[in-house]
C-alpha positions in Angstrom: 0.0 0.0 0.0 1.2 3.5 -0.8 0.9 6.5 1.6 -2.4 7.7 0.3 -4.0 4.2 0.4 -2.8 3.8 4.0 -4.2 7.2 5.1 -7.5 6.5 3.3 -7.8 3.0 4.8 -7.1 4.3 8.3 -9.7 7.1 8.0 -12.4 4.7 6.6 -11.7 2.0 9.1 -11.9 4.5 12.0 -15.1 6.1 10.7 -16.7 2.6 10.6 -15.2 1.5 13.9 -16.2 4.6 15.9 -19.7 4.8 14.3 -20.3 1.2 15.4 -18.8 2.1 18.8 -21.2 5.0 19.2 -24.2 3.0 18.1 -23.2 0.1 20.4 -23.0 2.5 23.4 -26.5 3.8 22.6 -27.9 0.3 22.3 -26.3 -0.7 25.7 -28.0 2.4 27.3 -31.3 1.3 25.7 -30.8 -2.3 27.0 -30.6 -3.9 23.5 -28.1 -6.4 24.7 -28.0 -8.9 21.9 -27.6 -6.3 19.1 -25.0 -4.4 21.1 -23.0 -7.6 21.6 -23.2 -8.5 17.9 -22.1 -5.0 16.9 -19.2 -5.1 19.4 -17.7 -8.1 17.6 -17.5 -6.3 14.3 -16.4 -3.2 16.1 -13.4 -4.8 17.8 -12.4 -6.6 14.6 -12.3 -3.3 12.6 -10.5 -1.6 15.5 -7.7 -4.1 15.7 -7.2 -4.1 11.9 -7.0 -0.3 11.9 -4.7 -0.2 14.9 -2.4 -2.7 13.3 -2.1 -0.6 10.2 -1.4 2.5 12.2 1.2 0.9 14.5 3.0 -0.6 11.4 3.2 2.9 10.0 3.4 5.0 13.1 6.6 6.8 11.9 4.4 8.9 9.6 2.5 11.7 11.4 0.0 11.8 8.7 -1.2 8.3 9.7 -1.8 9.5 13.2 -3.7 12.5 11.8 -5.7 10.1 9.7 -6.6 8.1 12.8 -7.8 11.3 14.6 -9.7 12.5 11.5 -11.4 9.1 11.2 -12.2 9.1 14.9 -13.9 12.5 14.8 -15.8 11.7 11.6 -16.9 8.3 13.1 -18.4 10.1 16.2 -20.3 12.5 13.9 -21.5 9.7 11.7 -22.5 7.5 14.6 -24.6 10.3 16.1 -26.3 10.9 12.7 -27.1 7.2 12.4 -28.5 7.1 15.9 -30.7 10.1 15.1 -31.9 8.4 11.9 -32.7 5.2 13.8 -34.4 7.2 16.6 -34.7 4.3 19.0 -36.9 4.4 22.0 -39.4 7.0 23.2 -39.5 10.7 24.1 -41.6 12.5 26.6 -42.6 16.1 25.9 -43.8 18.4 28.6 -45.7 21.2 27.1 -46.8 24.4 28.9 -49.2 26.8 27.2 -51.5 29.6 28.2 -54.7 28.4 29.7 -56.6 29.7 26.7 -54.9 27.1 24.4 -57.0 24.4 26.1 -57.8 22.7 22.7 -54.2 21.6 22.2 -54.7 18.3 24.2 -57.7 17.4 22.0 -55.9 18.3 18.8 -52.9 16.1 19.8 -55.1 13.2 20.8 -56.8 13.5 17.4 -53.4 13.0 15.8 -52.9 9.8 17.8 -50.8 11.0 20.7 -51.6 10.1 24.3 -51.9 13.3 26.3 -52.2 13.8 30.1 -53.0 17.4 31.0 -53.5 19.5 34.1 -53.9 23.1 35.2 -50.9 24.8 36.8 -50.1 28.3 37.9 -47.3 30.3 36.2 -45.8 33.6 36.8 -48.4 35.4 34.6 -51.4 33.3 35.5 -53.0 30.0 34.8 -51.2 27.5 32.5 -52.1 24.2 30.9 -49.4 21.6 31.3 -49.4 18.5 29.1 -47.2 15.4 29.1 -47.0 13.5 25.8 -45.2 10.2 25.2 -44.2 9.5 21.6 -41.8 7.3 19.7 -38.5 9.2 19.1 -39.0 8.9 15.3 -42.2 10.9 15.7 -40.6 13.7 17.9 -39.8 16.1 15.0 -43.3 15.8 13.6 -44.8 16.3 17.1 -42.7 19.4 17.6 -43.8 20.8 14.2 -47.4 20.1 15.1 -47.0 21.9 18.5 -45.3 24.8 16.7 -48.2 25.2 14.3 -50.9 24.9 16.8 -49.3 26.8 19.8 -46.2 28.7 18.6 -45.7 30.2 22.1 -45.6 26.8 23.9 -42.8 26.0 26.2 -41.7 22.5 25.5 -39.2 20.2 27.3 -38.2 17.0 25.7 -36.6 14.1 27.6 -36.1 10.3 27.2 -37.9 8.1 29.6 -35.8 5.1 30.6 -38.8 2.9 31.4 -42.5 3.2 31.7 -45.4 1.1 32.8 -49.2 1.3 32.4 -51.2 4.0 30.7 -52.1 4.7 27.1 -48.8 3.4 25.5 -48.7 0.0 27.2 -52.2 -0.8 25.8 -51.1 0.1 22.3 -47.9 -1.9 22.6 -49.8 -5.0 23.7 -51.9 -5.0 20.5 
């Protein structure tokens, strides 16, 4: 292999390795044990192959730079892949003026489970809603909220586990 082939190989292998590493970590956090274990086998094989190439050619600083470039690009790509996969669920807490009391009904009509309650804010009564959705629906849900209630205050977070309620009935079907 010539110098350019070595550099290209190191970059590509590290992009693939670190992307798999990133996805595996996310799968572990989401308790997808079997898939994480399978990915880890491919990940470590690619890692060892790339490291072997780098160590055999460590006298060239460009190879180390290629390793670093591949690492950074792999992190970026791994995050993009995870966003595309959008595994798991998201919970949105939505706070709107009390006058926007049709929002829960509109969200329910779109198929979302909504729990709502009245609260008191600095400037008066507020309507607070909690909506659980699949992560791959989060962007559409945010757009829907933006269109219906552009002044809504929205917090998004990922629930680790949940039990009972609207979603578990749907998941059992």
